[in-house]
N, C-alpha and C positions, 0 to 999 in steps of 0.2 A: 345498790342500791340508789334511789337521788338523794342530796343532801339537805337539810333540812333548810330552810328558809324563813327566818325568823323579822314577822311585820311587828306593828306595834300600834296600839288601839289606846287612847288617853293615856299611856304610857304602860299600859300592858300588852306583854308578849300575847301576839298569836303566832303560833308555829303553822306551817306549808312544809308538807314535803310531798314532788309528785299534783298528782291530783287529789294530797288527801288534805283536808281542817284537821286544827285539833279542834274536839268541841269544847274539850274542860276548859281551856285557852279560850274559846270563843262564850265561854258561860261567868268565869272572871270578868273578862273585860268587860262585858255588856251589864254588870251589877251585881250577878252573885246569886242573883235569884231564887230562894228557896224550892219554889215550887216549880221554877223552869232548867232544873239541872239535867243534863244529857240524857240520862236513864230513865227518869220521867218523858221525858220528850220520846225518844224511841220506844216505849210503849203506848205511844196513842194511837190509838185507831186509823186517825188521818196519817200519822206518817207511816205505819203498816202498808198503809195503801199506796203511797207515795212508794217503798222499796220495791215493791210486787209488781206494780207498772214498772219502774226502773230496772226492775230483772229481766225481764222480757225484755224492753226495747234500747238498753245503753247495748254499744257495740264496742268491738277492741278498742276503736278511735278514743272512744271517752273514757280511757284507762280508769277501769276499775281497778281494784286491788286484787295482786294475787300472791301466793304465798312464795316466799321467798325463804331458798333455803340457809339462809345465812343469818336471818333471826327464828330460826326453830327456837323454839321458847321463849321468845321477848312480841312474838306479834301473835294474838288470839284473832283469827279472822274469822266471821259469819260466814258462813255460807253463799252468800249471796255477794260477796266479793266485795259492799258498801260500808262496810263497819269495820273497825281494829281496835283492838286494846291492848296496852302495853303496859304490864305490868312494874309494879318498880318507882324509886324518887324521878320524879322528870315523865313519867308515862301521862296517862289519862286515856280518853276515847277519843278514836278518830274517824273521819268519814269520808268518803266521795264529796269532791266538791258540789255537786248537785244537791247531795241529801243536804250535806253543811251550808248552804244559802238557805234552804228551805228553814234550819235551823235558828241563822241570822233573823230571818223575818217574826222566827216565833218570839225571840228573845226582847227586841227593838225594833222602831222603825229610822232610828239614827243609825245602828251597828249595821243593820240590813243594806241600807245605802252605803256604810263605807266597803261592807263585803264585796258590794257590788261593781264598785269603780277598783279601789287599793288590791284587794285580793285578786281577782279579775285579772286586772293588768302584771299584777305580777307573776300571775300561773301560766302569762301569754308570754311574758317576755322574761323568761328566769335566769339570764343570764346578766340583766338590771338590775341594780340593786334595789332592794326596794324601798318605796316613802313612808318616811316613820310619822305617825301621828298627824298627816293630810286631811286636813277635810276635804270630804266626799263635795261638798256641795259644789264647789265651781265646778269641779269634771262634770258633775249631775250637768249641771247648767249651760255647758260648754258644750255639748251631746245635744240638749235639747235646743240650743240655738242652732246649731248647725242645721237641726229636721227645719226647725221653722226656718230660716232662711231660703232652703229649697222649696219649702213650700211657698213663702212671699214669694220670689222668683220665678212662680210658675202662675203666681197672681197676677205677678206684674205682665208675663208674656201673653196669659189671657186678656188685661187688659188693652195693652197694645192692638191687639186684636179686635176688639171694640170698638176703638178709634178708628180703626181701618173701615169698617162696615160703617160707622155713623159718619164719617165724614163721606163716604161712597154716598151712600142714601143720601145725605144733605145735595150731595152734585148735581143729583140726581132729579133735587125734587124742587131744588130752590132759585138755581138758575143763577145769574147774572150779577155784579157787584154793584154793592149799596152802599156810600162813601158815609164815614160819621157825621151825624150832626153838629155843630157848632156847640151845642149844650154837650155832646159826650165826647167832644175834642176837649173842652175846658175841661169837666169831671179827669178826666184822665191826664191831664195836665201837671193839674195840683197834687194828684196824688204822687206822679213819679218827681214833681217839684219837694214833695213833702220828706219827713225821714221818713223810712230809712234811705231812701234813691238820693236825695238830696239834687235831683238833676241827673242822674245816672241814668243807663240802659241798666229798665229792671229783669232783660232777659240775662247779658252777660255780667252784668255789676261794673265792669268796667267804663263803657266808651260814655263823653258826655252826651246828652239828647236837650238838654235845655241850658239857655243861654241864664244869666241872672238875674234878669229881666225874667226867668219863662215862659220865653218862646223858644219856641222847636227850632232846633238849628237844621243845618244843610244835609239832606241826608235823612234825619229823622222818620218814620215812618209813623203812621197807626196799625197797626199790623190788627188784620181779624182772625184770632185764634183759631175758632173753628170752622167760619164760610164767611165766604168775602158777600154772603147776603148778608148776614148776620150784624148790624150796626149798633147793638145798644152796648151802654157802658160795659154789661158786664161779658160782651164779646170779643172785648180788645183791650190792646194794652197798648205803648206808644214804645217802640224801641229801635236801635240804632241800624244804622245799615248795613252792616257786618250781621247780625243776629236776623234781621226780615230778611237779609238772601238766604242764608241757612233755614228757618223757616219757612220761606216758599216753595226751595228749589231742594231741599232736605227730603222729602216726603214724609207719613205720618207720622215715623219713629223718631224722627228727629222732634216732631211737637210733641211728642209722647215725654220724652226725654225732658222737657223744656215743663210739663204741666206743673211741678210744682213752684218754680217760680213764680209763672202764672196766675195759678191758684195763690198766691200769698199777696199780689200784687190785687188779686180781684178783691180778698180778703178785706186790704184797705179801699176800695172803690164801693165796697157797701157801706162801710163806714163812711166813708165822705158823702156818699147818699143821706146813709141814716142823721150824719148832722146837720145837712142844708134841711130838710123835713123839719128837723127839730127848730132850726134860726127862720126857718118860714110859718111854723105853726100847724103845716099841713097831717095830716095822721096821717101814721106808714101803710103801705097797701099790701 
């Protein structure tokens, strides 16, 4: 017979044996609500419908309770093998985990969440000591963050593909290179000279691109981030020679990887242009 594994919810023991959970322990751990005792819940029509469905769909792999000769006179097992009772001190009502987790949901959301994490983890790894009084929220959040990370990774790949299509379309439609105007260059230099860049490359954050007087150093490039034909201030930035080489020859994936840095630079370009309009008294376009 499987040994009993005792978990703890807010200091109250909840016994687990194989695929069976002690419903009486669960009721005590969840607050001992008089109208939510195991017998009351087992008598509900919804519970009986669940048991009828489980009786026809559970397989041997789901480990339903089976009579055990060594337990004669101790276990009183229902015909569907999902519920059992032990008489005497330390007894109570036991149920297959499929049924017990439904009871946990009936008792309280917080207790249900704990069962879904701690109890199921203990069942999957019976050789590992149970986690006592663990807060299920971090485990729950960690699992959902893993799912979110996978979804965001898929979104990133789609965004990279869209950037490739956009750059390819611009290449077909826009044609040759247009240099940045003196006004555009002045705006890009001002942004690169100000905090947080202080004259350093906004792409890599390391190489110095401006002198202390605010003049571009040798090798500094005004990079067209989207296309060499697009030459407004919001279409480019000032970068070092190494970054410009990588952006020019590394393909669209390199540019996609540097999009966060470019967007951060452009946020300051927009702020610079807004301040310039306010100083000149011009209305925003």
